[in-house]
N, C-alpha and C positions, 0 to 999 in steps of 0.2 A: 648322393653327391650334389644333386640339383636342388635339394631341399624340398622334394615333392613328397607329400603325404596323401594317401588315399583313404586314411581312416578318419578323416575329418571332412565335413561337407565343404568347408572353405578350401581345403587342399585339393579336393577332387574336382571342383567346378570353377574355381577362381581362374580368371584370365591371366596367362603368363606371357612372356615376351614372344614366344613362338606360337602361341595360341592357347586353347583350352585343353586340359587333359581329357575331359569328358564333355562332349556336346550332346545333350539328350536328344535322341532320335536321329543323330547323324554320326554313324560309326566312322565314315571316311574322314570326317572333319575332326575327329577326336584324336589328340596326340597319343593317347593310351593305345588305341587300336593301331595307329600308324607304326608305333615302335614295336609292338609285339608281333607285327606281320612284316616288318621291314626286310627287304630282299638282301640287304648288306648285313652279314653276320656281325660286323663290327658295330653296327648301330641298332641291331635287334636286341630287344629286352626279353627275358633277362640275359645278361652278358654271358658269353661262353665261360669266362673265368669263375662264374658263380656255380658252375656244374649243376645248374637247374634248367629245366626246360618246361615249356607249355605244350601239351598235346594239341593236336588239331581240334579235338572235341572241346577242350578248355577254351581255345581261341574262339571257336564258334559260339560257345556260351557267352563270352564277353561281348562279341558282336551283337548277338541277339538281345542281350540285356541293354546295351546302349540304344539299339534300334527301337526297343519297346519303351524308351523313355528314361532309362537309367535310374529307376527308383532307388533311393538311397536311404538306408536306416542306420542310425548310430548303433554301436555294439550293444547287444541285448542287455548287458549288465548296467550300462549307463542310462538306460531308460527307466523311468519311475515304475515300480511294480503297481499293478492294479489287481484288485481281487477278482479272479476269474469265476465264472459260473461253474458249478459242479457238473462234470461231464455225465452224459447218460450212460447207463450200464445195463446189461441184461440180467446178470446174476445178483439182483438187488439184495437178496437174503444174506449174502456173504458180508455185506458192508456193515461195519460197526460204527464208523465215524467218517468224516469227509476225507481223511487221508486215504482210506480204502477205495473211495470212489475214483480218485485220480489213478491209483495203482491199477485197479481192476479195468478201467477203460483202456489203458495201455496194453494190458495183458490180452484183453478180448480183441484188440486190434491186431495182435500177433497170433491170434488163434491159440492162446495159452489159457490155462485155468490155474487158479491158486492151488497151493498144496493143502493137504489136510491139516487140521489143527495139530500143534505139537503135543506130545505126551506131557502129562501134567508135571512129572518129575523134571523133564527137560525144560519145560517152560519156567518153572520157579527157579531153576538153576540159572537159566538165561537172564531173566529179569533181575534176579538178585545180584548177579555179577555186573550187569549193565548199570544198575542204580547205585550199588554200594562198592563194587570192586571186590567183593568177598563172596565165597560160596554160601549157599543157604545152610542153616543149621539143620541137622537131621530131623529134629522135632518139628521145625517149620515146614519141612517137606511133607512129613506125614500128616500134619494138620491140614495142609492145603489139599493133599490127595483125598483126605476124608471129608473135606468140606464141600458139600454138593449144593450149596446155596447159589442162586443165580449170579451174585456179585462176589463170589469167593475170590476170584482173581483180582478184581478191583480193590478188595480189602488188603490183599498182599501188596499191591502197588502203593496204596496210600500209606501203609505201615513203613515200607521201605523209604518212601519220599520223606517221611517224618523222622527218619533215623539220622543220627549224627554222621554216620558213614556216607550218607548221600552227599553232604557237603565236602567231606574228605575226598571222595572219589571225583566229584566234579572239579574240585580245586586242583587235583593232580593234573588234569588236562589243561586247565587254565594256566597253571604255573609253568607248564612247558611252553605255552604260547608267550608268557610274560618273561621268558628266559631266566626264571628264578634259580638262584643258587645261593649257597651259604658261604661261598668264597668269592674272591675278587675276579678270578678267572685268568690272570696273567702274572708273570714274574714270580714272586714268592707265593702268590695265590693264598694269602692269609684269609682267615675266617672273617666274615662280616655278619653283623647282627641283623638278619632280614626276616627271621621267623615270625615276628609280630605281623608283618605283612601277609605271610602265608596263613596265619591264623585268622586274619581279617577276611581273607578270601573264603576260607572254610565257613566262617560265621555268616558271611554275606549270602552264600548259597543256602546254608541251613535256615536263615531267616527269610529266604526267598526274596531278597532285595530286588526290586525292579531293575532290569538289566540296563536301562538308560541311566539310572542313578549309579549303578555299579560302574558304568563306563565313566561318567562325569567325575566321580570321586577319585578314581584312579589316575585320571589324566590331570585333574585340576582341583582336587579337594582342598588344597591350601588357598585357592582363590575364591572359594565360596564365602559368603558373609559369615563372620564369626565361626570359622570351621571348628568342629569338634575334634578331640584327639583321634577318634576313629577315622574321620575324614582325612586327617593328616597322615595317619598310618597308611591309608589307601594309596597315597601318592608314591609309595614304595614301588609301584608298578614300573615307573621309569627310573628307579634307582637300582634295578636288577641288572643293568647293563654291565658288561665286562669293563673293569677299570684297571689302572696301572699306576705304579710309582717307580717304574724302571729307570735307572740312571741313564741320562742322555736323551730321554724322550723330549719332544718339543711341545710345550704347552698348547700353542695354537693348533698344532696338528691333532693332539689328543682331544681338544675341544671340538674340532670338526668331526672326529670319529664318533664322539659321544652323540653329537647332534644327528649324524647319519644313522646311528643305531636307533635312535628314538623315532626318526621319520620312518625307517624301514619297518620297525615293529608296529607302529601305529598303522601304517599302510597295509601291512599283512594281516594283523589281527582284526582290525575294524573295517577295512575296505576291501580286503582280499585282492590287493593290487601289488605288483612288483615295482613300487615307486623308486626303489633303490637303483633301478636300471637307468634312472635319469640323473644319477650323481655326476657323471662326467660329460654327458651329452643328452640331447633329447631322446626320450624312450624310442627304441626302434620299432616297436610293435603296437604300443598303446599311445593314445593322444595325451601324453604327459610330458610337458616341456621341462628342460633343465631348470628353467626359472620357477616352475611349479614346485620342483623338489626343494629348492632353497627357500621359497616362500613358506613351505611347511617347516623347514629347518628353523626358520626365524622364531616359530612358536617356542622352541626348546633352547634358545640361546640367550635367555635372560634370567637364568636361575643362579642361585648363590653357590652351587656345588663347585668344589675345586676340581681342576683338571686332574691333579694327582691325588691318589688315595692315601698316601703316607704309609702304606703297608700296615694299616691298623684296622680294627673292627668298627671304628666309629668315625669315619671322615665326615665332617659336617656338610650339610645340615642334618642333624639327628634330633630325636626327641626322646625324652625319658618315658618309659612305660612302667608304671608301678605294678606290683603284683595285684591279682584280683582282690585279695584281702585288704590291700592298702589303698585301693582306688578311691573308695568313698572319702577317706581321710585326706588323700592327696588333693581331691577336688575341693574339699573344705578348706585346706590350707591355702589354696589359691585365692579363695574369697577372703579369708582372714588377712592374708598378706596385702591384698588390694585395699582392704579397709585400713590397715595400718599405714600404708603409704599415703593414703588420703589424710589420715590423722597427722602424720609426720609433716606433710606439706602445710597443713593448717597451723600446726604449732610453730613451724618455721616462719610462717608469715606473721604470726602474732608476737615474734620475738623482738621486733624493732625497738620498742621503747626500752626494754631491758638491756638490749645491746648498746643503745646510745648512752645509757647510764654507766654501763660497764666500761665503755670506751674512755670515759673521762676519769675513771678510777685508777688508783695506783696499781691494783693487782695485775692488770694486763701487762705491765712492764716487767713482771716477774715470771712471765711464761718462759719455760726453759727447754721444752722438748715437745715434739708432736705426739709422743707416746708416754706412757707412765715410765718414769726414770728407772724404776726397779726392774722393768722388763727389758731394758736396752743393754745389749752385750757390748756392742761397738758402734761408733758413729764416726763418720768422716765429714767434717765441716771445713769448707774452703772459703775463707774470706780473703785476707791478704796473704795467707799461707795455708798449707795443708795441716789441719789440726785434727788429730785422732783422739778419741776418748775410749777407754775400756772400762765398762761397768761404772760409767759416769766419772771416771778419774782421767783427767787429761794427761797425755804423754806425748813427747816429741819423738819424731823419727827422722832419720837422714833421708834427704831426697835422693833417690837413685839416679844414675846417669840415664838420661832420656826422659825424665819426668819434668814437666814444666807446668806453670800456671797459665791458664787462658781464660777468656771471658766465659762465664757459665751460662746455663740455660735461662737464667732470670737476671734481670737488670741489677747491677751492683754486686753480683756474686761471681766468684771465680770457680774454676774447675781444674781438675788434675788431668793434664794431657799426658799420654804415655806413648813412647816410641821405642823401637828395638825390643829389648828384653826387660825394660823397666818394670819393676814390681815391688810390692811390699810384703813382708813376712812377719807374722806375729805368733810366737809359740804360746803354749799353755792356754789355748782357747778350746774348751771341750764341752760347750753348752748344747750342741745339736746332736740329737739321737733319734732313732726310729720311733721311740715311744713318747717323744716330747714335741709339742707344737713349736713352730718357729716362723719367722718372716724374714726375707731378705729383700731390701728395697734400695733403689739407687736411681739417680739421674745418670743416663749414659748418652754419649755421642757415638753414633754407629760408625765403625771403620768402613773404609771404601771397599775392602775385599769381600769375597764370598766365602772364604774359608771359615774354619771353626776358631772362635775366640773364647777366652775365659775371662769373666769379670771378677769373680771371687770363687775361692774353692778351699776345701779342707780335705785333701785326699792323701792317701798313703801310696806312693808309687811302688812300694815293695809288695803290696798286696793286690796287685791287678785291679787298681782303681777301687779301693774301698773308701767310702766317704761321700762327699757331695761336691757339686760344682755348678755354678751359675754361668751359663755359656750363651754365645750366639752361634748358631749353626745355620749357614746360608741366610744370615740376618734374621733368623727366627729365634726369639728367646727360648731357652731350654734349661730345665733344671734336671741334672743327672744325679741320681743317688745309686749307691751300690752296697749290697750286703750279701754275705755268703757267695762272693764272686759273681753275683747276678746284678746286671746293670739295668736300671729303669730310666727311660728318658721321657720326661713330661714336657711337651712343647706346644707352641701355638699352632693354630690351624695353618694350613699351607698358604692360604691367601693373606695371612697376617705377617708379611715380611716387612721389616723396618727399612726405612730409606737411609742410604748412606749419607753421612754428614749431618743428619738431623738429630736433635735432642729428644729423648723420650724418658719418661719416668716409668720404670718397670718394678714390679713387686711380685714375688712368689710367696705363697703362704702354704703351710702344712699343718694339719690338725692333730698330728700324733697318733692317728688311728691305724697306721700300717697299711691302709687301703690306698692304692694309687689315686682313687677318686677323692682322697683327702687333700690333694694339692689343688691350688687355684692360682691363676695368673692374672695380673692387672697391668694394663698398659695405659699410661696417662690417667690413672685413677679409675679406669673402667675395666670390669671383668671381660676377658676375651675367651673364645672357644679354645679348648685345649685338646690335644691328641695324645694317645698313649696312656690313657687312664683306665678305661673300662675293659681293655683287652689284656690286662696283665694281672697276675695273681698278687695277693697281699705280700707286703714286704716280709721277708723272713730274716732272722738274724739281726745284726746290728750294723748300721753304717757309721756309727760314731767312731772317730779316730783321734789319736793323740798327735797326729801330724800338725804342723803349723797351719794357721789360717793365712791364706795368701790372697792378696789383692792383685789382679791382673796377671795371674800365673796359676798353673796347675802343678807346679813343681817339676814338670817335664818339658814338653815342647810347646804347649799352648800359652799364648800371651794375649794381651789386649792392645797390641801395637797398632797405632793409628786411631785409637779411640780415646775417649775422655770420660772421667767419672766425677760426679759431684754428689754430695749429701748421701753417701752410702750408710745404711743402717741395718744392723743385725739385731733381731728382737726375739726373745724367747716366748713368743705367743703368736697365734695366727690372728693378725690384725683384721678388723672388720673393714668393709669397703670404705666407710666414711673416714676411718683412721688412715687408710692408705691415701685417700685424696688429701687428707691433711698433711701427710708426710710429703706428698708432691708439692703442696703449697708452702711447706715449712720455710724455705729461704725467704719468701715474701713476708710471712708472719714474723720471722725472727728479725728481719730488717725493720718492719713497721712497728714492732711492739714498743720501741723506745722513742718513737717520733711523737711530737705534739699532735693533738687531734687536728688542729688546723692545717698541719703539713701533710696529712694522709692523702694519698692519691686514691682514685676510685678502685684501683687494683688492690691497694693496701686495705681499704675498708672491706672489700669483698672477702679477702683472705682472713682478716680478723673476725668478721662476722661468721664465716664458716667455722673457725676455731671456737668461737664463743658458743654457737649453737650445739656443736658436737662434743664440746668438752666441759662447758660451764652451765649450760641451760638445762635445768633439772627436768622440765616437762618433756623436752625432746629426748633426753637420755632415757627416760622411762619407756618411751615408744621404741627407742632403739633396742633396749633390753628385750622387749616383747618380740621385736622382729628377729633378734638373734636366736631366741628360743624356737620360733617357728622355722627359721632357716636350718637350724640344727636338726629339727624333726624332719624337715623336707629332705635334707641330705641323707639322713638315715633311711628313709623310705626309698630314695633314689638308688641307694646302694643295694637294696634288696630286690630292685627291679632290673630292668634291662634298658637298652636303647634300640631304636630302629631308624633306618634311613628314610628321610622324607624329602619332598621338594619344597623349595621356597623361591618365590619370584622376587627379583630385585625391585626395590621401590624407587631407586634413583635413576632408572633408565627404562626405555621402551624397547620391546623386542624388535630385532631386525637381523638380517643376514646379508652376506654377499654371495653372488654366484661365483663359484670357484671354477676357474678354467681347468677343464679336464679333471675336476675334483681335487685339485692340488690346493692344500691349505694356504700356501704362500702366493697364490696367483688369483688375488681377488679382482672381481670385475664389478658388475652393476650391483648396487645396493638394493635390496628388496625388502618390502614390508611383509608381515605375516599374511598368508593367504592359502587357499586350497586349490587343487588342480582345476584348470580351466574347463576341462571336459565335464566336470561335475557341477551341480548347482552352486551358485556363489553363496558366500556367507551373508546372511541378512545384515544390513547396516546396523541394526540394533544390537548385534552381538559384539562383545569386546574383542579386540584383535590381540588376544592372548590365549593361553592354553584353555581357559574356561570357555572362551568363544569357540575354540576348535572342538572341544568336547560337546558343547551344545549343538554345534553344526552336525557332528557325527550322528547324533540321535534325532535330529530334526526329521520330520516326516518327508521332507523333500529329498533327503539323501537316498539314492536308489540302491546303495550297496550295504549299508550297515545291518539292516534286519535280515537281508538275504544271506550275507556272509555268516551271521551268527546262527541262524536256524540251520544252515548247511553244516556248520561245525558240530552242532548238537546232533543232527541227523547222523553224521559220520560216527559219533561216539556210540550210537545205538545200533546202526546197521552196518558198520564197518567201512562203508564208502559213502561219501557225500552225494547228494543229488548232483552237485558239481564235483566231479572226482578230484579235480585240482583245487582243493579247498582253500589254498593260499594264493590262487591266481584266477581271478574272475575276468582277466583281460583276454585279448584276442589269442594269446598263446595257450590259454587254459582250455579245458574241455567245456563244451556246451552242456547245459543241464540235461540229465536223462528225462526229467519230468518238469519242464519249465513252468507249467501252470501250477503244479503242486508247490514248487519252490516259492512262487509269488503268493499263492494262497497262504502258505505257512508264514511268510514274511509279514504279510498284512495282519494275519491273525495274531501273531506274536506281538506286533506293535500295538494293535488295538486292544489287546488283552491287558495293557499296562506293562508290557515287557515281562510277563509272568513266566519265569523259567520252569517252575514245577508244573504249571498247567501245560506247557508245551511238551515236556517229557511225558506227562501222563497221557496226553493225546497220542503220542507216538507209540508208547509201549502197550496201550490198551487197544490199539488198532488190530483188526484181523490180519493185516499185513505182517505185523510183528509176531503174531501168535502162530504163524504157520510152522509146520514141520520143516526142518532144514533138508529133508531128504529130497533128492532130485530124480529126474527121469531122463532117458536118452533124448527125448524131444526138447526138454528144457536145457539140457547141456548143449544141444545144437543151436537153439534159438536164443538162449540167454545164458551163455557159458559163465559170465562173471556175476550173474544175478543182479544186473543193473536194473532189470525190469521188476525185481522183487517177486519173481514167480515162486519163490520158496522162502523159508525163514532165514534170518541172518546167521551166518556161520563164518567166524573168522578167529584167528589166533589171539589168545590173551597176550597182552604185552608184559614186559618184565615185572613191573610192580604187582600186577595181578597174579602172575605165576608165583612170585615170592609170598604174597599175602595168602594165597590159597594154600600153599604148602604149610605155612605157619599156622593158619587157622585149622587145617585138617589135622595137624599134629598136636594141637592144643597149646601152642607156644605164643599165640597172638594175644597181646594185651592192649586194649584201647586206652591210651593215655596221651594227653597233649601237654607239652611243656618244653623246658630246656634240655640240655644234653648232659648225660653222665654215663660213662661206660667203664665198668670195672670188673675184674675177675672176682667171682664169689669164692670165698675160702671156707673150709679147707679143701673142698672137693675140686676147686679150680673150674667150676662151671661158669661160663661167661654170662654176665648179667648186664643188661642195658636198660636203663630207666629213662623214659621220656626222650628217646633219640629223635632229633629233629630231621626226620627223613621227609621225602617229598609229600607223602600223604598223612603225615603227622602221627602215624602209628608208632608204637614202640614195643620192644620185645624183651622178654626175660624168661628164664626157666624158673618154674615154681620150686623154691628151695625147701618147701615143706615146713617152714617155721612161721 
């Protein structure tokens, strides 16, 4: 209540209004001693209401400490580790490596002796389970028992460390820390494509990636110079958080929750600190201020991830992962596309003279359409009236009540404004089907409401929405198609909401492949990220319907009331990007084509030049044809692959956060820049104040926690309990290390070895400490009941995945295969067969069918 902290030097010794909490050498002058000894119970600390008391012995200890000078040390984990000297021991012959020397020194101090070496069969079982998560094969056991060479055990260890199962087993522990899951975790809890990140972790361990690089790539792989696809995949670490799309959630609140999750996870996994306790107030037990928490949150509040996940498997940002077989060609296509783009720009720049000649010729006045006339099914052109054409034949329609002409999106052009239930209906239009490509494009003015609107449709109300509809849902362009009573909604990313009252040119294309990934959306001539494509099966059946084509209606309840439409076009081909941009510019081109050259504005010239280059200039069209071929090949490869979630930093802003009063998303206080806890070494000025700088600070040699926390976690995986039992809390409420010198020696050794994970594990499992028999004695049970002194070999229960895998391996049902998911009953016997099931350690299981 008084804002007093005794876990910082400033708090303990700084002068306050009533005096100093602690005056070294003067107990009677120290407010601390005065309050714990006060005669008045109402003023004595701790207060009666806390139900805590200090014994007379404890009070005496405090008095003596102050009288002797009040020596003050920061909490052990915040002090930089230093490599200690190896302690002297008596039984030197038992020592196999430095680990043993620290363990033995502690045992001898307690008058304990190490246990005898474990039986060979027990030892190979133990080390095989600890390194691979699987029991040893019978033939491997017998070979080890029979091998009497001096390095027989070391050969087993090296073989196991070189196995693929090493990476799978290590990844299982890491993925638990990374809160890995194949679903979103809330609400509908839909599948999400995260398994490429899982496989990256496995491969990183199997390649023995240095742990500092392992850390940097997961936190900030996207911020590295020219990041590789693998470095982008690694950033899935912070895309494993629980996400939601539940109706009624508040975006700002969800964003605050995501940032908190990432701070908590980073603090726990890499620092071993409960930083989340400072979400609502200063940490009660560790020197972590609330400001420190939100300074760390700032690192994670500048990414492009949407707050809501759309209940789909691929909420952006995501990246395409080609299959292993396609990867070489995929990378080659990138290079070829870059070369073609460079060629296209060069050809475009060289077109000036030919364009000037064309501009003065008669042919430009005969331009009739932005696309080939033979491909156009219907067009709406609004000049002085609404003029429709069907297959290039003009026809007149009655203006319905509520339809009026207004100024359009481009100067000199009109648009069709719609109110109430105003709509148009055209029978006998049957050109769109599941096996045919098409494009729907239009200029639209967005209504003010948030509800669902329909721009154009061809649906059969009697068949539970069979057909297609171009809609706005929550101001997000959506194409809905339905066949066999199954509806597919292909929509923009959540962050691509259109602004009410503003004009946009939108275009949906479909390539006729029946694959939902065959749809593409363009807004203002540019492709945008879409949702709902990769997590749906291919279209089955037919969405073609003989219902009328409707403008501004779906034939039932939806309309486009409050919106406006101009230059609507329906085309029986998937237009290319440059053709869509031309359709967007068409009103300008159409207006400019009949003007004298001297009367053309700069806007007119730019539009006409774009038309000329993309429709008339042969050299450029040749490049476009080559690009189209490469794009089609790239799309084919993408469909055979998958996607994974990644992190992308915003380029248009700098990271920052606000301190949230009591952690409430809507109670913003002071604005804070990215930073690290004050109690730890500051970030060097040379580091960028973003996620990359944070990652580099974590692995910097001045950080006292990173290497300690990591070696402790690995020790726990081998010995069952960490040197610090509270592996996720190195703060004052955690346990002190059982062997502090050994912890620091391992931390320094790990860092100076180049963060070599395999070397660290080899050191641990080849020690005499690890090789002891697990058998105990009455004396050891009395002095070392929990085996914290390692007076005997490690003995602890296997966890769930190991129990499962051991049972499957022992029964011959375990198959090692990595990949996607497919589970189906085997016929006719009905034996269940699962191929490449994406479980946490990537193993998959099936029964041998004998064929």
